[in-house]
C-alpha positions in Angstrom: -24.6 -40.2 4.2 -21.8 -38.3 5.9 -23.5 -38.6 9.3 -23.8 -42.3 9.0 -20.1 -42.8 8.0 -18.9 -40.5 10.9 -20.9 -42.2 13.5 -19.7 -45.5 12.2 -16.1 -44.6 12.5 -16.7 -42.9 15.9 -18.4 -46.1 17.2 -15.7 -48.3 15.8 -13.0 -46.4 17.6 -15.0 -46.2 21.0 -15.4 -42.5 20.9 -18.0 -41.2 23.3 -20.4 -38.6 21.9 -21.8 -35.7 24.1 -25.5 -35.0 23.6 -25.9 -31.3 23.2 -27.7 -29.0 20.8 -25.9 -28.3 17.5 -25.5 -24.7 18.4 -24.8 -24.8 22.0 -23.1 -21.6 23.2 -21.7 -23.4 26.3 -19.3 -25.3 23.8 -18.5 -22.3 21.7 -15.7 -20.2 23.1 -16.3 -17.2 21.1 -19.8 -16.8 22.9 -17.9 -16.1 26.2 -15.8 -13.6 24.3 -18.9 -11.8 23.1 -20.5 -11.9 26.7 -17.2 -10.5 28.2 -17.1 -7.7 25.6 -20.7 -6.7 26.2 -20.2 -6.6 30.0 -17.1 -4.3 29.5 -18.9 -2.0 27.1 -22.0 -1.7 29.1 -20.7 -1.8 32.7 -21.8 0.8 35.2 -25.1 1.2 33.3 -23.3 3.0 30.3 -25.4 3.4 27.2 -24.6 4.5 23.7 -27.0 6.4 21.4 -24.9 6.2 18.2 -22.3 3.8 16.7 -19.7 6.6 16.8 -20.0 6.9 20.6 -19.7 3.2 21.1 -16.6 2.7 18.7 -14.7 5.7 20.1 -11.0 5.3 20.1 -10.6 5.5 23.9 -12.9 2.6 24.5 -11.0 0.5 21.9 -7.7 1.1 23.3 -8.9 0.3 26.8 -10.4 -3.0 25.5 -7.1 -3.9 23.8 -5.1 -3.1 26.8 -7.4 -5.5 29.0 -7.2 -8.3 26.4 -3.3 -7.9 26.4 -3.2 -8.1 30.2 -5.6 -11.1 30.2 -3.5 -13.0 27.8 -0.2 -12.5 29.8 -1.7 -13.9 33.0 
């Protein structure tokens, strides 16, 4: 019922709808963040055998510094 009401309101107001899958990663910005994080963590072929190795403080601080630099550009 909600779908019909929503579609009716959109059509009455001449709102164009985009055809895309419901869970399209292209339209979900957080998917881009996850991709960027994975590339940073595993760049240069790095691999981690334990969660502790992955979550070490040095990696975290480097990550935070890069986000801060990215946000200020």
